[in-house]
mmCIF file as Biopython writes it, N, C-alpha, C and O atoms, coordinates in Angstrom:
data_model
#
loop_
_atom_site.group_PDB
_atom_site.id
_atom_site.type_symbol
_atom_site.label_atom_id
_atom_site.label_alt_id
_atom_site.label_comp_id
_atom_site.label_asym_id
_atom_site.label_entity_id
_atom_site.label_seq_id
_atom_site.pdbx_PDB_ins_code
_atom_site.Cartn_x
_atom_site.Cartn_y
_atom_site.Cartn_z
_atom_site.occupancy
_atom_site.B_iso_or_equiv
_atom_site.auth_seq_id
_atom_site.auth_asym_id
_atom_site.pdbx_PDB_model_num
ATOM 1   N N  . UNK A ? 1  ? 69.122 -79.574 -58.026 1.0 0.0 1  A 1 
ATOM 2   C CA . UNK A ? 1  ? 69.708 -78.636 -58.885 1.0 0.0 1  A 1 
ATOM 3   C C  . UNK A ? 1  ? 71.029 -78.661 -59.117 1.0 0.0 1  A 1 
ATOM 4   O O  . UNK A ? 1  ? 71.756 -78.313 -58.187 1.0 0.0 1  A 1 
ATOM 5   N N  . UNK A ? 2  ? 71.528 -78.998 -60.162 1.0 0.0 2  A 1 
ATOM 6   C CA . UNK A ? 2  ? 72.916 -79.090 -60.498 1.0 0.0 2  A 1 
ATOM 7   C C  . UNK A ? 2  ? 73.214 -78.050 -61.693 1.0 0.0 2  A 1 
ATOM 8   O O  . UNK A ? 2  ? 72.403 -77.908 -62.608 1.0 0.0 2  A 1 
ATOM 9   N N  . UNK A ? 3  ? 74.642 -77.202 -61.623 1.0 0.0 3  A 1 
ATOM 10  C CA . UNK A ? 3  ? 75.028 -76.043 -62.709 1.0 0.0 3  A 1 
ATOM 11  C C  . UNK A ? 3  ? 75.888 -77.160 -63.605 1.0 0.0 3  A 1 
ATOM 12  O O  . UNK A ? 3  ? 76.531 -78.123 -63.189 1.0 0.0 3  A 1 
ATOM 13  N N  . UNK A ? 4  ? 75.684 -76.711 -64.961 1.0 0.0 4  A 1 
ATOM 14  C CA . UNK A ? 4  ? 76.103 -77.017 -66.051 1.0 0.0 4  A 1 
ATOM 15  C C  . UNK A ? 4  ? 77.884 -77.405 -65.218 1.0 0.0 4  A 1 
ATOM 16  O O  . UNK A ? 4  ? 78.406 -76.838 -64.258 1.0 0.0 4  A 1 
ATOM 17  N N  . UNK A ? 5  ? 78.444 -78.634 -66.121 1.0 0.0 5  A 1 
ATOM 18  C CA . UNK A ? 5  ? 79.637 -78.665 -65.511 1.0 0.0 5  A 1 
ATOM 19  C C  . UNK A ? 5  ? 80.441 -79.292 -64.272 1.0 0.0 5  A 1 
ATOM 20  O O  . UNK A ? 5  ? 81.645 -79.415 -64.047 1.0 0.0 5  A 1 
ATOM 21  N N  . UNK A ? 6  ? 79.233 -79.654 -63.530 1.0 0.0 6  A 1 
ATOM 22  C CA . UNK A ? 6  ? 79.637 -79.356 -61.901 1.0 0.0 6  A 1 
ATOM 23  C C  . UNK A ? 6  ? 79.653 -80.976 -61.387 1.0 0.0 6  A 1 
ATOM 24  O O  . UNK A ? 6  ? 79.158 -81.858 -62.089 1.0 0.0 6  A 1 
ATOM 25  N N  . UNK A ? 7  ? 80.110 -81.179 -60.436 1.0 0.0 7  A 1 
ATOM 26  C CA . UNK A ? 7  ? 79.681 -82.534 -60.029 1.0 0.0 7  A 1 
ATOM 27  C C  . UNK A ? 7  ? 78.854 -82.541 -58.716 1.0 0.0 7  A 1 
ATOM 28  O O  . UNK A ? 7  ? 78.392 -83.651 -58.456 1.0 0.0 7  A 1 
ATOM 29  N N  . UNK A ? 8  ? 78.595 -81.671 -57.931 1.0 0.0 8  A 1 
ATOM 30  C CA . UNK A ? 8  ? 77.706 -81.751 -56.863 1.0 0.0 8  A 1 
ATOM 31  C C  . UNK A ? 8  ? 76.181 -80.856 -57.100 1.0 0.0 8  A 1 
ATOM 32  O O  . UNK A ? 8  ? 76.108 -79.930 -57.907 1.0 0.0 8  A 1 
ATOM 33  N N  . UNK A ? 9  ? 75.453 -81.142 -56.572 1.0 0.0 9  A 1 
ATOM 34  C CA . UNK A ? 9  ? 74.261 -80.225 -56.612 1.0 0.0 9  A 1 
ATOM 35  C C  . UNK A ? 9  ? 74.530 -78.933 -55.979 1.0 0.0 9  A 1 
ATOM 36  O O  . UNK A ? 9  ? 75.173 -78.828 -54.934 1.0 0.0 9  A 1 
ATOM 37  N N  . UNK A ? 10 ? 74.067 -78.025 -56.579 1.0 0.0 10 A 1 
ATOM 38  C CA . UNK A ? 10 ? 73.800 -76.343 -56.207 1.0 0.0 10 A 1 
ATOM 39  C C  . UNK A ? 10 ? 73.135 -76.333 -54.959 1.0 0.0 10 A 1 
ATOM 40  O O  . UNK A ? 10 ? 73.571 -75.695 -54.001 1.0 0.0 10 A 1 
ATOM 41  N N  . UNK A ? 11 ? 72.076 -77.025 -54.921 1.0 0.0 11 A 1 
ATOM 42  C CA . UNK A ? 11 ? 70.881 -76.862 -53.828 1.0 0.0 11 A 1 
ATOM 43  C C  . UNK A ? 11 ? 70.063 -77.974 -54.031 1.0 0.0 11 A 1 
ATOM 44  O O  . UNK A ? 11 ? 69.982 -78.510 -55.136 1.0 0.0 11 A 1 
ATOM 45  N N  . UNK A ? 12 ? 69.365 -78.415 -52.915 1.0 0.0 12 A 1 
ATOM 46  C CA . UNK A ? 12 ? 68.385 -79.381 -52.618 1.0 0.0 12 A 1 
ATOM 47  C C  . UNK A ? 12 ? 66.908 -78.922 -52.129 1.0 0.0 12 A 1 
ATOM 48  O O  . UNK A ? 12 ? 66.682 -78.371 -51.052 1.0 0.0 12 A 1 
ATOM 49  N N  . UNK A ? 13 ? 65.819 -79.292 -53.247 1.0 0.0 13 A 1 
ATOM 50  C CA . UNK A ? 13 ? 64.386 -78.559 -52.535 1.0 0.0 13 A 1 
ATOM 51  C C  . UNK A ? 13 ? 63.703 -79.522 -52.707 1.0 0.0 13 A 1 
ATOM 52  O O  . UNK A ? 13 ? 64.203 -80.477 -53.300 1.0 0.0 13 A 1 
ATOM 53  N N  . UNK A ? 14 ? 62.365 -79.584 -52.255 1.0 0.0 14 A 1 
ATOM 54  C CA . UNK A ? 14 ? 61.248 -80.349 -51.861 1.0 0.0 14 A 1 
ATOM 55  C C  . UNK A ? 14 ? 60.550 -80.511 -53.037 1.0 0.0 14 A 1 
ATOM 56  O O  . UNK A ? 14 ? 60.349 -81.649 -53.463 1.0 0.0 14 A 1 
ATOM 57  N N  . UNK A ? 15 ? 60.049 -79.290 -53.774 1.0 0.0 15 A 1 
ATOM 58  C CA . UNK A ? 15 ? 59.514 -79.156 -55.060 1.0 0.0 15 A 1 
ATOM 59  C C  . UNK A ? 15 ? 60.137 -78.626 -56.241 1.0 0.0 15 A 1 
ATOM 60  O O  . UNK A ? 15 ? 61.127 -77.896 -56.259 1.0 0.0 15 A 1 
ATOM 61  N N  . UNK A ? 16 ? 59.469 -79.057 -57.245 1.0 0.0 16 A 1 
ATOM 62  C CA . UNK A ? 16 ? 60.546 -78.434 -58.583 1.0 0.0 16 A 1 
ATOM 63  C C  . UNK A ? 16 ? 60.131 -76.856 -58.818 1.0 0.0 16 A 1 
ATOM 64  O O  . UNK A ? 16 ? 60.797 -76.097 -59.522 1.0 0.0 16 A 1 
ATOM 65  N N  . UNK A ? 17 ? 58.996 -76.499 -58.160 1.0 0.0 17 A 1 
ATOM 66  C CA . UNK A ? 17 ? 58.812 -75.116 -58.207 1.0 0.0 17 A 1 
ATOM 67  C C  . UNK A ? 17 ? 59.787 -74.408 -57.302 1.0 0.0 17 A 1 
ATOM 68  O O  . UNK A ? 17 ? 60.073 -73.242 -57.575 1.0 0.0 17 A 1 
ATOM 69  N N  . UNK A ? 18 ? 60.378 -75.047 -56.155 1.0 0.0 18 A 1 
ATOM 70  C CA . UNK A ? 18 ? 61.241 -74.536 -55.431 1.0 0.0 18 A 1 
ATOM 71  C C  . UNK A ? 18 ? 62.397 -74.308 -56.191 1.0 0.0 18 A 1 
ATOM 72  O O  . UNK A ? 18 ? 62.937 -73.215 -56.365 1.0 0.0 18 A 1 
ATOM 73  N N  . UNK A ? 19 ? 62.805 -75.572 -56.706 1.0 0.0 19 A 1 
ATOM 74  C CA . UNK A ? 19 ? 64.194 -75.748 -57.669 1.0 0.0 19 A 1 
ATOM 75  C C  . UNK A ? 19 ? 64.045 -74.707 -58.535 1.0 0.0 19 A 1 
ATOM 76  O O  . UNK A ? 19 ? 65.027 -73.968 -58.596 1.0 0.0 19 A 1 
ATOM 77  N N  . UNK A ? 20 ? 62.966 -74.379 -59.332 1.0 0.0 20 A 1 
ATOM 78  C CA . UNK A ? 20 ? 62.746 -73.430 -60.116 1.0 0.0 20 A 1 
ATOM 79  C C  . UNK A ? 20 ? 63.309 -71.982 -60.137 1.0 0.0 20 A 1 
ATOM 80  O O  . UNK A ? 20 ? 64.038 -71.368 -60.915 1.0 0.0 20 A 1 
ATOM 81  N N  . UNK A ? 21 ? 62.653 -71.668 -58.916 1.0 0.0 21 A 1 
ATOM 82  C CA . UNK A ? 21 ? 62.884 -70.366 -58.482 1.0 0.0 21 A 1 
ATOM 83  C C  . UNK A ? 21 ? 64.550 -70.016 -57.572 1.0 0.0 21 A 1 
ATOM 84  O O  . UNK A ? 21 ? 65.163 -68.958 -57.430 1.0 0.0 21 A 1 
ATOM 85  N N  . UNK A ? 22 ? 64.801 -71.179 -57.184 1.0 0.0 22 A 1 
ATOM 86  C CA . UNK A ? 22 ? 66.289 -71.150 -56.774 1.0 0.0 22 A 1 
ATOM 87  C C  . UNK A ? 22 ? 67.437 -71.336 -57.761 1.0 0.0 22 A 1 
ATOM 88  O O  . UNK A ? 22 ? 68.558 -70.847 -57.625 1.0 0.0 22 A 1 
ATOM 89  N N  . UNK A ? 23 ? 67.059 -72.038 -58.685 1.0 0.0 23 A 1 
ATOM 90  C CA . UNK A ? 23 ? 67.699 -71.759 -60.220 1.0 0.0 23 A 1 
ATOM 91  C C  . UNK A ? 23 ? 68.050 -70.430 -60.551 1.0 0.0 23 A 1 
ATOM 92  O O  . UNK A ? 23 ? 69.151 -69.881 -60.575 1.0 0.0 23 A 1 
ATOM 93  N N  . UNK A ? 24 ? 66.600 -69.897 -60.871 1.0 0.0 24 A 1 
ATOM 94  C CA . UNK A ? 24 ? 66.666 -68.512 -61.321 1.0 0.0 24 A 1 
ATOM 95  C C  . UNK A ? 24 ? 67.390 -67.377 -60.829 1.0 0.0 24 A 1 
ATOM 96  O O  . UNK A ? 24 ? 67.869 -66.430 -61.452 1.0 0.0 24 A 1 
ATOM 97  N N  . UNK A ? 25 ? 67.385 -67.684 -59.375 1.0 0.0 25 A 1 
ATOM 98  C CA . UNK A ? 25 ? 68.094 -66.959 -58.011 1.0 0.0 25 A 1 
ATOM 99  C C  . UNK A ? 25 ? 69.607 -66.871 -58.535 1.0 0.0 25 A 1 
ATOM 100 O O  . UNK A ? 25 ? 70.201 -65.817 -58.759 1.0 0.0 25 A 1 
ATOM 101 N N  . UNK A ? 26 ? 70.121 -68.155 -58.689 1.0 0.0 26 A 1 
ATOM 102 C CA . UNK A ? 26 ? 71.634 -68.304 -58.701 1.0 0.0 26 A 1 
ATOM 103 C C  . UNK A ? 26 ? 71.956 -68.112 -60.302 1.0 0.0 26 A 1 
ATOM 104 O O  . UNK A ? 26 ? 73.119 -67.851 -60.607 1.0 0.0 26 A 1 
ATOM 105 N N  . UNK A ? 27 ? 71.196 -68.204 -61.092 1.0 0.0 27 A 1 
ATOM 106 C CA . UNK A ? 27 ? 71.449 -67.697 -62.594 1.0 0.0 27 A 1 
ATOM 107 C C  . UNK A ? 27 ? 71.603 -66.092 -62.404 1.0 0.0 27 A 1 
ATOM 108 O O  . UNK A ? 27 ? 72.578 -65.558 -62.933 1.0 0.0 27 A 1 
ATOM 109 N N  . UNK A ? 28 ? 70.818 -65.416 -61.778 1.0 0.0 28 A 1 
ATOM 110 C CA . UNK A ? 28 ? 70.666 -64.240 -62.045 1.0 0.0 28 A 1 
ATOM 111 C C  . UNK A ? 28 ? 71.842 -63.619 -60.997 1.0 0.0 28 A 1 
ATOM 112 O O  . UNK A ? 28 ? 72.566 -62.745 -61.472 1.0 0.0 28 A 1 
ATOM 113 N N  . UNK A ? 29 ? 72.040 -63.982 -59.750 1.0 0.0 29 A 1 
ATOM 114 C CA . UNK A ? 29 ? 73.472 -63.616 -59.288 1.0 0.0 29 A 1 
ATOM 115 C C  . UNK A ? 29 ? 74.583 -63.795 -60.252 1.0 0.0 29 A 1 
ATOM 116 O O  . UNK A ? 29 ? 75.397 -62.891 -60.439 1.0 0.0 29 A 1 
ATOM 117 N N  . UNK A ? 30 ? 74.635 -64.770 -60.783 1.0 0.0 30 A 1 
ATOM 118 C CA . UNK A ? 30 ? 75.769 -64.875 -61.928 1.0 0.0 30 A 1 
ATOM 119 C C  . UNK A ? 30 ? 75.765 -64.364 -63.202 1.0 0.0 30 A 1 
ATOM 120 O O  . UNK A ? 30 ? 76.405 -64.935 -64.084 1.0 0.0 30 A 1 
ATOM 121 N N  . UNK A ? 31 ? 75.024 -63.197 -63.459 1.0 0.0 31 A 1 
ATOM 122 C CA . UNK A ? 31 ? 75.038 -62.350 -64.229 1.0 0.0 31 A 1 
ATOM 123 C C  . UNK A ? 31 ? 73.925 -62.922 -65.557 1.0 0.0 31 A 1 
ATOM 124 O O  . UNK A ? 31 ? 74.069 -62.537 -66.717 1.0 0.0 31 A 1 
ATOM 125 N N  . UNK A ? 32 ? 73.015 -63.726 -65.198 1.0 0.0 32 A 1 
ATOM 126 C CA . UNK A ? 32 ? 71.742 -64.224 -66.427 1.0 0.0 32 A 1 
ATOM 127 C C  . UNK A ? 32 ? 72.337 -65.362 -67.325 1.0 0.0 32 A 1 
ATOM 128 O O  . UNK A ? 32 ? 73.436 -65.894 -67.482 1.0 0.0 32 A 1 
ATOM 129 N N  . UNK A ? 33 ? 71.439 -65.441 -67.688 1.0 0.0 33 A 1 
ATOM 130 C CA . UNK A ? 33 ? 71.472 -66.678 -68.440 1.0 0.0 33 A 1 
ATOM 131 C C  . UNK A ? 33 ? 70.312 -67.503 -68.807 1.0 0.0 33 A 1 
ATOM 132 O O  . UNK A ? 33 ? 69.205 -66.965 -68.798 1.0 0.0 33 A 1 
ATOM 133 N N  . UNK A ? 34 ? 70.442 -68.932 -69.177 1.0 0.0 34 A 1 
ATOM 134 C CA . UNK A ? 34 ? 69.243 -69.720 -69.640 1.0 0.0 34 A 1 
ATOM 135 C C  . UNK A ? 34 ? 69.035 -70.808 -68.648 1.0 0.0 34 A 1 
ATOM 136 O O  . UNK A ? 34 ? 69.818 -71.729 -68.415 1.0 0.0 34 A 1 
ATOM 137 N N  . UNK A ? 35 ? 67.713 -70.554 -68.016 1.0 0.0 35 A 1 
ATOM 138 C CA . UNK A ? 35 ? 67.359 -72.017 -67.003 1.0 0.0 35 A 1 
ATOM 139 C C  . UNK A ? 35 ? 66.651 -73.161 -67.604 1.0 0.0 35 A 1 
ATOM 140 O O  . UNK A ? 35 ? 65.463 -73.044 -67.902 1.0 0.0 35 A 1 
ATOM 141 N N  . UNK A ? 36 ? 67.317 -74.297 -67.811 1.0 0.0 36 A 1 
ATOM 142 C CA . UNK A ? 36 ? 66.220 -75.321 -68.321 1.0 0.0 36 A 1 
ATOM 143 C C  . UNK A ? 36 ? 65.975 -76.001 -67.275 1.0 0.0 36 A 1 
ATOM 144 O O  . UNK A ? 36 ? 66.811 -76.376 -66.454 1.0 0.0 36 A 1 
ATOM 145 N N  . UNK A ? 37 ? 64.544 -76.240 -67.249 1.0 0.0 37 A 1 
ATOM 146 C CA . UNK A ? 37 ? 63.691 -77.473 -66.420 1.0 0.0 37 A 1 
ATOM 147 C C  . UNK A ? 37 ? 63.732 -78.880 -67.131 1.0 0.0 37 A 1 
ATOM 148 O O  . UNK A ? 37 ? 63.399 -79.051 -68.304 1.0 0.0 37 A 1 
ATOM 149 N N  . UNK A ? 38 ? 64.155 -79.808 -66.332 1.0 0.0 38 A 1 
ATOM 150 C CA . UNK A ? 38 ? 63.953 -81.350 -67.059 1.0 0.0 38 A 1 
ATOM 151 C C  . UNK A ? 38 ? 62.926 -82.126 -66.586 1.0 0.0 38 A 1 
ATOM 152 O O  . UNK A ? 38 ? 62.183 -81.535 -65.802 1.0 0.0 38 A 1 
ATOM 153 N N  . UNK A ? 39 ? 62.708 -83.059 -66.779 1.0 0.0 39 A 1 
ATOM 154 C CA . UNK A ? 39 ? 61.630 -83.727 -66.235 1.0 0.0 39 A 1 
ATOM 155 C C  . UNK A ? 39 ? 62.511 -85.220 -65.471 1.0 0.0 39 A 1 
ATOM 156 O O  . UNK A ? 39 ? 63.616 -85.563 -65.893 1.0 0.0 39 A 1 
ATOM 157 N N  . UNK A ? 40 ? 62.013 -85.741 -64.672 1.0 0.0 40 A 1 
ATOM 158 C CA . UNK A ? 40 ? 62.730 -86.960 -64.333 1.0 0.0 40 A 1 
ATOM 159 C C  . UNK A ? 40 ? 63.489 -87.979 -65.217 1.0 0.0 40 A 1 
ATOM 160 O O  . UNK A ? 40 ? 64.434 -88.691 -64.876 1.0 0.0 40 A 1 
ATOM 161 N N  . UNK A ? 41 ? 62.914 -87.905 -66.357 1.0 0.0 41 A 1 
ATOM 162 C CA . UNK A ? 41 ? 63.671 -88.972 -67.462 1.0 0.0 41 A 1 
ATOM 163 C C  . UNK A ? 41 ? 64.696 -88.316 -68.173 1.0 0.0 41 A 1 
ATOM 164 O O  . UNK A ? 41 ? 65.364 -88.843 -69.061 1.0 0.0 41 A 1 
ATOM 165 N N  . UNK A ? 42 ? 64.825 -87.009 -67.719 1.0 0.0 42 A 1 
ATOM 166 C CA . UNK A ? 42 ? 65.983 -86.050 -68.613 1.0 0.0 42 A 1 
ATOM 167 C C  . UNK A ? 42 ? 65.743 -85.060 -69.409 1.0 0.0 42 A 1 
ATOM 168 O O  . UNK A ? 42 ? 66.395 -84.027 -69.562 1.0 0.0 42 A 1 
ATOM 169 N N  . UNK A ? 43 ? 64.200 -85.614 -70.226 1.0 0.0 43 A 1 
ATOM 170 C CA . UNK A ? 43 ? 63.974 -84.559 -71.192 1.0 0.0 43 A 1 
ATOM 171 C C  . UNK A ? 43 ? 63.467 -83.004 -70.894 1.0 0.0 43 A 1 
ATOM 172 O O  . UNK A ? 43 ? 62.997 -82.787 -69.777 1.0 0.0 43 A 1 
ATOM 173 N N  . UNK A ? 44 ? 63.535 -82.076 -71.709 1.0 0.0 44 A 1 
ATOM 174 C CA . UNK A ? 44 ? 63.510 -81.101 -71.270 1.0 0.0 44 A 1 
ATOM 175 C C  . UNK A ? 44 ? 61.745 -80.530 -71.226 1.0 0.0 44 A 1 
ATOM 176 O O  . UNK A ? 44 ? 60.892 -80.684 -72.101 1.0 0.0 44 A 1 
ATOM 177 N N  . UNK A ? 45 ? 61.642 -79.966 -70.117 1.0 0.0 45 A 1 
ATOM 178 C CA . UNK A ? 45 ? 60.008 -79.803 -70.069 1.0 0.0 45 A 1 
ATOM 179 C C  . UNK A ? 45 ? 59.961 -78.314 -70.269 1.0 0.0 45 A 1 
ATOM 180 O O  . UNK A ? 45 ? 58.956 -77.907 -70.853 1.0 0.0 45 A 1 
ATOM 181 N N  . UNK A ? 46 ? 60.880 -77.394 -69.887 1.0 0.0 46 A 1 
ATOM 182 C CA . UNK A ? 46 ? 61.061 -76.182 -69.998 1.0 0.0 46 A 1 
ATOM 183 C C  . UNK A ? 46 ? 61.790 -75.384 -70.056 1.0 0.0 46 A 1 
ATOM 184 O O  . UNK A ? 46 ? 62.785 -75.802 -69.464 1.0 0.0 46 A 1 
ATOM 185 N N  . UNK A ? 47 ? 62.079 -73.789 -70.648 1.0 0.0 47 A 1 
ATOM 186 C CA . UNK A ? 47 ? 63.184 -73.280 -70.285 1.0 0.0 47 A 1 
ATOM 187 C C  . UNK A ? 47 ? 63.075 -71.817 -69.979 1.0 0.0 47 A 1 
ATOM 188 O O  . UNK A ? 47 ? 62.001 -71.358 -70.368 1.0 0.0 47 A 1 
ATOM 189 N N  . UNK A ? 48 ? 63.785 -71.034 -69.457 1.0 0.0 48 A 1 
ATOM 190 C CA . UNK A ? 48 ? 63.432 -69.435 -69.615 1.0 0.0 48 A 1 
ATOM 191 C C  . UNK A ? 48 ? 64.718 -68.821 -69.254 1.0 0.0 48 A 1 
ATOM 192 O O  . UNK A ? 48 ? 65.506 -69.283 -68.429 1.0 0.0 48 A 1 
ATOM 193 N N  . UNK A ? 49 ? 64.888 -67.592 -70.033 1.0 0.0 49 A 1 
ATOM 194 C CA . UNK A ? 49 ? 65.987 -66.728 -69.690 1.0 0.0 49 A 1 
ATOM 195 C C  . UNK A ? 49 ? 65.961 -65.841 -68.766 1.0 0.0 49 A 1 
ATOM 196 O O  . UNK A ? 49 ? 64.934 -65.174 -68.639 1.0 0.0 49 A 1 
ATOM 197 N N  . UNK A ? 50 ? 67.101 -65.616 -67.888 1.0 0.0 50 A 1 
ATOM 198 C CA . UNK A ? 50 ? 67.012 -64.732 -67.028 1.0 0.0 50 A 1 
ATOM 199 C C  . UNK A ? 50 ? 68.003 -63.538 -67.128 1.0 0.0 50 A 1 
ATOM 200 O O  . UNK A ? 50 ? 69.201 -63.633 -67.395 1.0 0.0 50 A 1 
ATOM 201 N N  . UNK A ? 51 ? 67.172 -62.173 -66.819 1.0 0.0 51 A 1 
ATOM 202 C CA . UNK A ? 51 ? 68.056 -61.241 -67.072 1.0 0.0 51 A 1 
ATOM 203 C C  . UNK A ? 51 ? 69.298 -61.112 -66.370 1.0 0.0 51 A 1 
ATOM 204 O O  . UNK A ? 51 ? 69.426 -61.449 -65.193 1.0 0.0 51 A 1 
ATOM 205 N N  . UNK A ? 52 ? 70.455 -60.504 -67.256 1.0 0.0 52 A 1 
ATOM 206 C CA . UNK A ? 52 ? 70.278 -59.732 -68.528 1.0 0.0 52 A 1 
ATOM 207 C C  . UNK A ? 52 ? 70.982 -60.764 -69.701 1.0 0.0 52 A 1 
ATOM 208 O O  . UNK A ? 52 ? 71.764 -60.419 -70.587 1.0 0.0 52 A 1 
ATOM 209 N N  . UNK A ? 53 ? 70.442 -62.177 -69.421 1.0 0.0 53 A 1 
ATOM 210 C CA . UNK A ? 53 ? 70.939 -63.158 -70.341 1.0 0.0 53 A 1 
ATOM 211 C C  . UNK A ? 53 ? 70.394 -62.783 -71.696 1.0 0.0 53 A 1 
ATOM 212 O O  . UNK A ? 53 ? 69.580 -61.878 -71.879 1.0 0.0 53 A 1 
ATOM 213 N N  . UNK A ? 54 ? 70.999 -63.686 -72.789 1.0 0.0 54 A 1 
ATOM 214 C CA . UNK A ? 54 ? 70.291 -63.228 -74.265 1.0 0.0 54 A 1 
ATOM 215 C C  . UNK A ? 54 ? 69.601 -64.310 -74.618 1.0 0.0 54 A 1 
ATOM 216 O O  . UNK A ? 54 ? 69.984 -65.477 -74.542 1.0 0.0 54 A 1 
ATOM 217 N N  . UNK A ? 55 ? 68.324 -63.811 -75.100 1.0 0.0 55 A 1 
ATOM 218 C CA . UNK A ? 55 ? 67.225 -64.799 -75.351 1.0 0.0 55 A 1 
ATOM 219 C C  . UNK A ? 55 ? 67.355 -65.021 -76.854 1.0 0.0 55 A 1 
ATOM 220 O O  . UNK A ? 55 ? 67.216 -64.058 -77.608 1.0 0.0 55 A 1 
ATOM 221 N N  . UNK A ? 56 ? 67.596 -66.148 -77.294 1.0 0.0 56 A 1 
ATOM 222 C CA . UNK A ? 56 ? 67.978 -66.495 -78.794 1.0 0.0 56 A 1 
ATOM 223 C C  . UNK A ? 56 ? 67.082 -65.992 -79.622 1.0 0.0 56 A 1 
ATOM 224 O O  . UNK A ? 56 ? 67.367 -65.307 -80.604 1.0 0.0 56 A 1 
ATOM 225 N N  . UNK A ? 57 ? 65.796 -66.347 -79.222 1.0 0.0 57 A 1 
ATOM 226 C CA . UNK A ? 57 ? 64.345 -66.271 -79.808 1.0 0.0 57 A 1 
ATOM 227 C C  . UNK A ? 57 ? 63.079 -65.448 -79.076 1.0 0.0 57 A 1 
ATOM 228 O O  . UNK A ? 57 ? 61.928 -65.833 -78.869 1.0 0.0 57 A 1 
ATOM 229 N N  . UNK A ? 58 ? 63.825 -63.978 -78.716 1.0 0.0 58 A 1 
ATOM 230 C CA . UNK A ? 58 ? 62.641 -63.417 -77.859 1.0 0.0 58 A 1 
ATOM 231 C C  . UNK A ? 58 ? 61.046 -63.151 -78.507 1.0 0.0 58 A 1 
ATOM 232 O O  . UNK A ? 58 ? 60.033 -63.065 -77.814 1.0 0.0 58 A 1 
ATOM 233 N N  . UNK A ? 59 ? 61.095 -63.054 -79.885 1.0 0.0 59 A 1 
ATOM 234 C CA . UNK A ? 59 ? 59.533 -62.721 -79.849 1.0 0.0 59 A 1 
ATOM 235 C C  . UNK A ? 59 ? 58.550 -63.907 -80.220 1.0 0.0 59 A 1 
ATOM 236 O O  . UNK A ? 59 ? 57.433 -63.725 -80.706 1.0 0.0 59 A 1 
ATOM 237 N N  . UNK A ? 60 ? 59.234 -65.438 -79.864 1.0 0.0 60 A 1 
ATOM 238 C CA . UNK A ? 60 ? 58.737 -66.570 -80.056 1.0 0.0 60 A 1 
ATOM 239 C C  . UNK A ? 60 ? 58.290 -66.873 -78.378 1.0 0.0 60 A 1 
ATOM 240 O O  . UNK A ? 60 ? 57.173 -67.267 -78.044 1.0 0.0 60 A 1 
ATOM 241 N N  . UNK A ? 61 ? 59.340 -66.614 -77.504 1.0 0.0 61 A 1 
ATOM 242 C CA . UNK A ? 61 ? 58.823 -66.817 -76.161 1.0 0.0 61 A 1 
ATOM 243 C C  . UNK A ? 61 ? 57.987 -66.121 -75.366 1.0 0.0 61 A 1 
ATOM 244 O O  . UNK A ? 61 ? 58.284 -65.201 -74.605 1.0 0.0 61 A 1 
ATOM 245 N N  . UNK A ? 62 ? 56.644 -66.724 -75.629 1.0 0.0 62 A 1 
ATOM 246 C CA . UNK A ? 62 ? 55.378 -66.146 -74.901 1.0 0.0 62 A 1 
ATOM 247 C C  . UNK A ? 62 ? 54.957 -66.582 -73.620 1.0 0.0 62 A 1 
ATOM 248 O O  . UNK A ? 62 ? 53.992 -66.135 -73.001 1.0 0.0 62 A 1 
ATOM 249 N N  . UNK A ? 63 ? 55.934 -67.712 -73.161 1.0 0.0 63 A 1 
ATOM 250 C CA . UNK A ? 63 ? 55.062 -68.482 -71.909 1.0 0.0 63 A 1 
ATOM 251 C C  . UNK A ? 63 ? 55.255 -67.961 -70.937 1.0 0.0 63 A 1 
ATOM 252 O O  . UNK A ? 63 ? 54.554 -68.387 -70.019 1.0 0.0 63 A 1 
ATOM 253 N N  . UNK A ? 64 ? 56.244 -66.813 -70.568 1.0 0.0 64 A 1 
ATOM 254 C CA . UNK A ? 64 ? 56.909 -66.046 -69.653 1.0 0.0 64 A 1 
ATOM 255 C C  . UNK A ? 64 ? 56.757 -64.428 -69.673 1.0 0.0 64 A 1 
ATOM 256 O O  . UNK A ? 64 ? 57.358 -63.741 -68.847 1.0 0.0 64 A 1 
#
């Protein structure tokens, strides 16, 4: 897992689920925002807004 504009990874995890949980924890500690989950080929698989982030499309996000 790597933060935007960073050169080093913020954490190393065994599974994608662990990475997603850790990313949401880090973003929450930084004041909220968007967590984007990528596939190994770099395409976006999913995204989620962590409170108190600003979700640009709240009515459409029914996955979480």
